[in-house]
VEXZA-682649 format. One line per 3 residues: number of its first residue (from 1); their letters; for each residue x, y, z of N, C-alpha, C. Coordinates in steps of 0.02 Angstrom, whole numbers, plus 50000, padded with zeros to 5 digits. Example, Ala and Ser with C-alpha at 12.3 -4.5 7.8 and 13.67 -1.06 7.14 Angstrom:
<rs>
1) AS) 50660:49716:50390:50615:49775:50390:50660:49835:50390 ~ 50642:49888:50354:50684:49947:50357:50645:50002:50394
</rs>
This chain:
<rs>
1) MSA) 50031:50694:49645:50026:50679:49603:50059:50703:49527 ~ 50075:50668:49465:50115:50672:49412:50102:50725:49380 ~ 50169:50752:49337:50143:50819:49302:50068:50788:49238
4) AAF) 50084:50714:49229:50026:50689:49163:49947:50705:49190 ~ 49948:50677:49261:49911:50677:49295:49870:50738:49327 ~ 49922:50803:49314:49878:50875:49343:49866:50883:49243
7) AKG) 49913:50869:49196:49861:50921:49138:49839:50873:49118 ~ 49826:50794:49146:49736:50772:49124:49677:50807:49159 ~ 49695:50811:49215:49641:50858:49247:49634:50927:49245
10) LLD) 49685:50957:49203:49682:51027:49180:49648:51041:49109 ~ 49658:50972:49070:49653:50982:49027:49557:50975:49016 ~ 49547:50919:49068:49478:50908:49061:49424:50972:49099
13) LEG) 49458:51006:49123:49420:51066:49122:49410:51117:49069 ~ 49431:51097:49029:49421:51128:48962:49374:51088:48914 ~ 49361:51022:48922:49338:51007:48881:49360:50907:48875
16) QLT) 49327:50881:48835:49361:50829:48820:49403:50812:48784 ~ 49478:50748:48794:49530:50741:48778:49524:50695:48725 ~ 49564:50735:48694:49572:50664:48629:49587:50587:48628
19) PIL) 49547:50549:48612:49588:50489:48615:49664:50481:48625 ~ 49686:50491:48554:49770:50501:48558:49792:50543:48631 ~ 49774:50575:48654:49803:50608:48697:49751:50575:48769
22) VSL) 49746:50549:48763:49716:50493:48825:49750:50441:48844 ~ 49778:50414:48766:49810:50359:48784:49880:50371:48780 ~ 49923:50412:48791:49967:50445:48793:49991:50475:48875
25) VSK) 49932:50522:48895:49916:50520:48965:49913:50442:49012 ~ 49901:50393:48995:49875:50343:49035:49917:50273:49024 ~ 49962:50280:48964:49996:50226:48962:50068:50251:48939
28) DSS) 50064:50326:48942:50148:50332:48958:50148:50400:48977 ~ 50157:50419:49051:50131:50473:49082:50213:50503:49081 ~ 50259:50460:49072:50342:50503:49083:50331:50545:49005
31) MLD) 50304:50548:48957:50297:50592:48920:50289:50667:48941 ~ 50251:50670:48985:50222:50712:49011:50260:50754:49072 ~ 50287:50707:49113:50301:50706:49152:50371:50778:49147
34) GLE) 50429:50761:49118:50458:50817:49090:50529:50798:49133 ~ 50547:50734:49179:50591:50705:49226:50681:50728:49178 ~ 50671:50707:49112:50744:50690:49076:50791:50647:49126
37) NAS) 50823:50708:49136:50875:50665:49178:50878:50633:49256 ~ 50823:50677:49288:50791:50651:49355:50784:50578:49344 ~ 50733:50551:49281:50724:50486:49292:50775:50417:49310
40) SKM) 50843:50426:49279:50889:50395:49304:50919:50395:49351 ~ 50922:50457:49403:50953:50471:49464:50893:50448:49501 ~ 50821:50439:49476:50768:50411:49528:50781:50325:49520
43) VEA) 50786:50305:49482:50799:50243:49477:50844:50212:49508 ~ 50928:50253:49497:50975:50232:49563:50950:50239:49618 ~ 50928:50277:49632:50903:50309:49715:50864:50238:49725
46) KVQ) 50827:50211:49691:50762:50163:49719:50826:50103:49726 ~ 50864:50084:49690:50906:50030:49707:50936:50028:49749 ~ 50952:50084:49780:51012:50082:49829:50974:50086:49899
49) LHQ) 50915:50120:49906:50844:50123:49952:50836:50063:49972 ~ 50818:50015:49899:50776:49968:49909:50853:49896:49968 ~ 50907:49905:49934:50982:49878:49966:50975:49892:50044
52) IIT) 50965:49958:50067:50965:49962:50127:50926:49952:50150 ~ 50858:49940:50134:50768:49932:50161:50790:49835:50203 ~ 50807:49821:50146:50811:49746:50126:50864:49718:50159
55) SET) 50918:49776:50184:51002:49729:50215:50972:49689:50278 ~ 51020:49644:50281:51001:49591:50351:51083:49604:50391 ~ 51134:49660:50367:51162:49679:50408:51178:49753:50419
58) TTT) 51118:49770:50432:51123:49830:50440:51142:49853:50519 ~ 51155:49906:50534:51179:49895:50599:51167:49960:50606 ~ 51184:50000:50681:51162:50071:50697:51235:50114:50732
61) GST) 51285:50134:50695:51324:50174:50729:51370:50132:50726 ~ 51400:50080:50680:51457:50054:50679:51492:50073:50621 ~ 51560:50053:50654:51615:50082:50602:51595:50075:50516
64) TTS) 51573:49994:50520:51545:49969:50440:51494:50033:50434 ~ 51451:50034:50437:51387:50085:50454:51407:50162:50434 ~ 51451:50164:50458:51486:50255:50434:51517:50246:50399
67) EMR) 51542:50197:50366:51612:50204:50305:51568:50204:50245 ~ 51514:50166:50232:51492:50135:50202:51425:50182:50182 ~ 51388:50212:50224:51340:50237:50223:51321:50303:50298
70) PWM) 51360:50355:50286:51361:50411:50319:51323:50438:50345 ~ 51275:50458:50304:51223:50450:50337:51150:50442:50399 ~ 51210:50375:50408:51173:50357:50466:51241:50336:50515
73) ADG) 51267:50379:50517:51317:50382:50572:51302:50394:50634 ~ 51255:50466:50634:51237:50481:50699:51174:50445:50720 ~ 51138:50383:50697:51111:50353:50746:51053:50333:50704
76) AGL) 51050:50388:50651:50964:50385:50621:50955:50326:50579 ~ 50917:50287:50563:50910:50251:50499:50867:50173:50506 ~ 50853:50126:50504:50825:50081:50512:50870:50056:50579
79) PSN) 50796:50006:50613:50829:49971:50665:50872:49925:50643 ~ 50906:49877:50689:50931:49821:50676:50892:49754:50636 ~ 50855:49745:50666:50801:49699:50630:50745:49703:50579
82) ASQ) 50798:49760:50517:50728:49786:50487:50721:49738:50437 ~ 50766:49690:50408:50751:49630:50373:50680:49588:50394 ~ 50703:49584:50487:50635:49541:50501:50566:49572:50507
85) LLS) 50583:49629:50521:50515:49682:50510:50486:49661:50427 ~ 50505:49670:50393:50488:49639:50326:50456:49571:50331 ~ 50495:49526:50328:50471:49468:50360:50411:49443:50384
88) KMV) 50389:49480:50418:50357:49493:50493:50282:49516:50457 ~ 50296:49557:50396:50241:49611:50358:50235:49576:50319 ~ 50254:49505:50288:50237:49468:50237:50202:49402:50274
91) ELT) 50232:49373:50346:50197:49333:50341:50122:49379:50383 ~ 50118:49423:50416:50048:49431:50457:50018:49463:50377 ~ 50030:49471:50338:49987:49499:50281:49926:49449:50249
94) KKV) 49979:49390:50236:49979:49306:50237:49919:49277:50270 ~ 49922:49312:50336:49873:49288:50398:49835:49322:50398 ~ 49790:49387:50346:49750:49407:50351:49719:49415:50317
97) TEQ) 49764:49390:50239:49730:49383:50196:49676:49320:50176 ~ 49713:49283:50206:49681:49203:50235:49625:49202:50254 ~ 49608:49245:50318:49558:49267:50347:49492:49281:50321
100) VKL) 49544:49341:50270:49501:49369:50230:49443:49320:50164 ~ 49507:49274:50146:49477:49219:50117:49425:49187:50126 ~ 49390:49176:50179:49371:49112:50219:49319:49183:50222
103) LAE) 49314:49226:50230:49244:49244:50252:49220:49293:50181 ~ 49244:49292:50135:49217:49287:50075:49200:49240:50022 ~ 49220:49167:50049:49199:49112:50036:49137:49087:50062
106) DED) 49125:49114:50149:49067:49095:50184:49009:49127:50165 ~ 49023:49190:50131:48995:49248:50117:48946:49233:50048 ~ 48989:49203:49992:48952:49172:49947:48907:49105:49958
109) EKL) 48948:49059:50001:48895:49007:50008:48825:49026:50052 ~ 48815:49073:50112:48761:49111:50142:48742:49125:50061 ~ 48759:49174:50032:48717:49209:49979:48682:49169:49925
112) AKT) 48708:49109:49905:48686:49053:49881:48611:49028:49897 ~ 48633:49008:49974:48586:48976:50001:48502:49057:50005 ~ 48529:49109:50027:48481:49130:50038:48451:49184:49955
115) ISY) 48465:49154:49924:48446:49161:49859:48392:49094:49826 ~ 48429:49036:49847:48398:48978:49833:48316:48972:49867 ~ 48310:48998:49935:48258:49019:49993:48212:49068:49985
118) GVL) 48249:49127:49956:48190:49178:49920:48221:49211:49984 ~ 48255:49230:50027:48268:49258:50076:48314:49330:50068 ~ 48293:49387:50073:48345:49441:50061:48408:49442:50129
121) PPY) 48481:49440:50122:48534:49461:50182:48488:49509:50226 ~ 48528:49515:50281:48471:49600:50326:48519:49636:50290 ~ 48565:49651:50240:48611:49711:50205:48546:49747:50165
124) DQA) 48540:49688:50095:48486:49701:50067:48410:49702:50110 ~ 48388:49670:50153:48320:49703:50182:48344:49777:50184 ~ 48385:49801:50235:48395:49880:50251:48380:49927:50199
127) KAL) 48420:49881:50141:48415:49934:50081:48355:49935:50045 ~ 48332:49887:50035:48241:49882:50006:48208:49934:50046 ~ 48225:49935:50125:48173:49986:50164:48194:50037:50157
130) GKI) 48231:50061:50127:48263:50132:50129:48304:50175:50177 ~ 48320:50136:50202:48377:50143:50281:48403:50195:50263 ~ 48438:50268:50295:48479:50309:50272:48554:50273:50285
133) NID) 48570:50249:50362:48627:50258:50363:48631:50153:50357 ~ 48652:50117:50301:48669:50078:50264:48719:50036:50308 ~ 48783:50072:50319:48836:50045:50350:48794:50015:50418
136) VAR) 48775:50067:50463:48740:50028:50522:48730:49940:50533 ~ 48664:49951:50463:48660:49859:50428:48710:49816:50426 ~ 48756:49850:50375:48807:49822:50353:48835:49792:50415
139) IAS) 48860:49815:50460:48920:49818:50500:48850:49749:50562 ~ 48798:49774:50571:48751:49711:50604:48737:49642:50583 ~ 48778:49643:50506:48758:49584:50462:48839:49547:50476
142) GLP) 48885:49597:50496:48934:49571:50477:48982:49566:50426 ~ 48970:49626:50393:49004:49644:50319:49057:49699:50315 ~ 49073:49701:50282:49141:49770:50285:49097:49823:50295
145) CGS) 49113:49893:50321:49085:49936:50292:49077:49959:50218 ~ 49054:50001:50219:49067:50033:50143:49019:49994:50088 ~ 49030:50018:50031:49000:49954:49969:49056:49900:49952
148) EGF) 49124:49903:49987:49166:49837:49981:49156:49778:50013 ~ 49127:49723:49970:49107:49668:49983:49185:49622:50002 ~ 49162:49563:50052:49219:49520:50063:49262:49508:49995
151) LLM) 49222:49467:49939:49282:49456:49887:49312:49526:49824 ~ 49290:49586:49864:49353:49633:49861:49382:49680:49892 ~ 49360:49639:49964:49404:49649:50014:49470:49606:50006
154) FAR) 49449:49534:49975:49499:49497:49987:49537:49520:49927 ~ 49494:49528:49879:49546:49546:49793:49603:49600:49843 ~ 49600:49640:49856:49633:49701:49882:49686:49681:49931
157) WKK) 49676:49642:49985:49734:49592:50025:49776:49541:49967 ~ 49743:49521:49938:49778:49468:49900:49848:49498:49846 ~ 49815:49548:49832:49867:49590:49800:49913:49619:49838
160) LER) 49906:49653:49901:49966:49667:49948:50013:49610:49948 ~ 49967:49565:49967:50019:49504:49983:50064:49478:49938 ~ 50024:49482:49869:50083:49463:49802:50107:49516:49785
163) DLY) 50110:49573:49802:50156:49628:49774:50220:49669:49838 ~ 50197:49627:49899:50235:49640:49925:50314:49610:49945 ~ 50298:49538:49914:50345:49486:49928:50341:49458:49846
166) NER) 50378:49445:49815:50388:49427:49759:50439:49347:49765 ~ 50387:49278:49797:50408:49215:49811:50469:49188:49765 ~ 50448:49196:49696:50495:49178:49652:50542:49187:49629
169) KCR) 50550:49267:49662:50604:49307:49637:50651:49306:49703 ~ 50609:49299:49761:50642:49314:49861:50648:49361:49854 ~ 50617:49426:49835:50622:49521:49826:50567:49540:49838
172) YDI) 50590:49588:49900:50528:49615:49927:50542:49683:49883 ~ 50444:49706:49887:50452:49760:49854:50427:49824:49916 ~ 50473:49870:49928:50461:49917:49975:50403:49970:49961
175) TQI) 50401:49979:49915:50358:50048:49892:50290:50016:49903 ~ 50273:49954:49898:50216:49927:49950:50204:49941:50018 ~ 50255:49965:50072:50237:49965:50135:50182:50026:50144
178) PDV) 50205:50090:50108:50139:50140:50125:50081:50099:50121 ~ 50065:50062:50068:50003:50018:50048:49962:49970:50102 ~ 50009:49949:50130:49999:49887:50177:49985:49921:50225
181) YDS) 50006:49998:50246:50000:50020:50329:49919:50058:50311 ~ 49922:50079:50247:49846:50128:50244:49801:50072:50242 ~ 49798:50005:50219:49740:49953:50214:49743:49955:50284
184) CKY) 49788:49932:50315:49781:49917:50375:49731:49959:50434 ~ 49768:50042:50432:49744:50072:50442:49672:50098:50453 ~ 49655:50097:50376:49571:50047:50338:49540:50032:50374
187) DLL) 49553:49968:50378:49514:49907:50412:49515:49908:50474 ~ 49563:49932:50524:49556:49952:50601:49515:50007:50595 ~ 49505:50040:50559:49426:50114:50571:49377:50085:50571
190) HNS) 49372:50046:50509:49326:50025:50461:49270:49972:50482 ~ 49332:49913:50471:49306:49846:50475:49338:49813:50567 ~ 49324:49851:50623:49368:49812:50695:49314:49775:50690
193) HLN) 49253:49772:50680:49196:49719:50680:49192:49659:50658 ~ 49259:49662:50605:49283:49577:50575:49323:49545:50630 ~ 49364:49589:50661:49388:49553:50719:49451:49502:50683
196) LDG) 49492:49534:50627:49530:49520:50604:49599:49497:50657 ~ 49624:49428:50656:49667:49413:50689:49748:49437:50656 ~ 49766:49472:50681:49823:49495:50668:49849:49584:50636
199) LDE) 49799:49589:50613:49799:49649:50599:49804:49696:50654 ~ 49805:49700:50680:49837:49763:50737:49902:49767:50735 ~ 49921:49712:50737:50027:49709:50753:50022:49698:50678
202) LFK) 50012:49693:50623:50023:49708:50576:50030:49801:50542 ~ 49987:49836:50553:49975:49885:50573:50036:49916:50603 ~ 50043:49881:50649:50114:49926:50716:50180:49905:50667
205) VSK) 50173:49848:50655:50251:49847:50607:50246:49881:50546 ~ 50194:49893:50505:50195:49929:50450:50217:49989:50473 ~ 50195:50029:50512:50186:50083:50554:50269:50111:50541
208) VTL) 50303:50072:50582:50364:50078:50601:50417:50073:50561 ~ 50413:50023:50513:50440:50036:50449:50427:50071:50388 ~ 50387:50107:50385:50367:50143:50366:50394:50215:50367
211) FYF) 50404:50238:50452:50415:50294:50463:50494:50283:50466 ~ 50522:50220:50471:50607:50220:50491:50627:50222:50396 ~ 50570:50207:50347:50589:50220:50281:50593:50283:50257
214) IEI) 50554:50333:50271:50540:50394:50260:50585:50430:50277 ~ 50622:50418:50351:50676:50449:50364:50735:50435:50358 ~ 50745:50354:50305:50793:50343:50264:50803:50412:50199
217) VIL) 50733:50390:50173:50740:50435:50118:50753:50502:50111 ~ 50744:50554:50183:50746:50620:50177:50838:50622:50215 ~ 50886:50580:50247:50949:50577:50257:50975:50554:50175
220) FYR) 50949:50514:50166:50984:50494:50090:50988:50554:50064 ~ 50931:50589:50048:50927:50644:49999:50969:50710:50027 ~ 50988:50717:50115:51039:50780:50120:51087:50750:50112
223) TYD) 51117:50705:50127:51207:50668:50120:51229:50676:50043 ~ 51189:50633:50009:51202:50641:49942:51196:50674:49901 ~ 51127:50723:49915:51114:50793:49858:51098:50757:49834
226) VQV) 51063:50728:49801:51023:50676:49734:50995:50755:49699 ~ 51013:50738:49634:50965:50818:49620:50900:50791:49561 ~ 50868:50783:49633:50787:50751:49614:50751:50820:49629
229) NHR) 50715:50847:49593:50651:50912:49603:50603:50893:49662 ~ 50594:50930:49689:50549:50924:49763:50474:50881:49729 ~ 50452:50892:49659:50410:50858:49630:50394:50778:49611
232) DIN) 50460:50772:49622:50487:50703:49595:50498:50659:49643 ~ 50485:50700:49719:50501:50639:49778:50433:50605:49804 ~ 50366:50601:49754:50328:50552:49803:50342:50493:49734
235) PLI) 50351:50500:49669:50340:50436:49636:50416:50395:49653 ~ 50479:50446:49696:50520:50381:49704:50493:50362:49772 ~ 50474:50377:49814:50458:50338:49893:50376:50293:49872
238) F) 50352:50321:49834:50279:50260:49840:50293:50241:49766
</rs>
């Protein structure tokens, strides 16, 4: 949580925020974060981390690696196929997104037919009858768990696909790795009944990449002694 978010929550407890303060907190959180010199160090660290993660020549324990990245000389760091893992993540994310898109289109088509015939879908029938456990009815109807519909689910995955890799700039956004991991974990836990092909593999790939990424961040700080406070670690990583 940033200092701006904390300040907003704290002030909300004492009363409504004035419109101008809400605007400052929402649109320019750095004004309340008080990062000062840490901001430039965070940007510099992000650039270096991005180069390390996306490097296609990363080798563990080699002389070149030891000289250029002394914090990886002990054998820690990314596997030799790190760039391939990122490419695989993009490929699998597109595969899952396409399947959810088809489900969303199919849902729209079925909904249009049921409305025209005046027939309620199974989930709406369960809701109308006042069933307590609506999720059971949704799962039985082949719908996503909770209140999320296929359109919202597709929007979630489409955003991940778009943000993870910028095709125009040919650039990966490593800050999206945790989001891909979390989204995979959620759907594996709550939407396994949808049988999305490639979701399990995407979860494994994103998990490996995320854990190595976290390890690199920790070793990066220990070696170069970056002068960023502990409260600024989360914005740097995520």
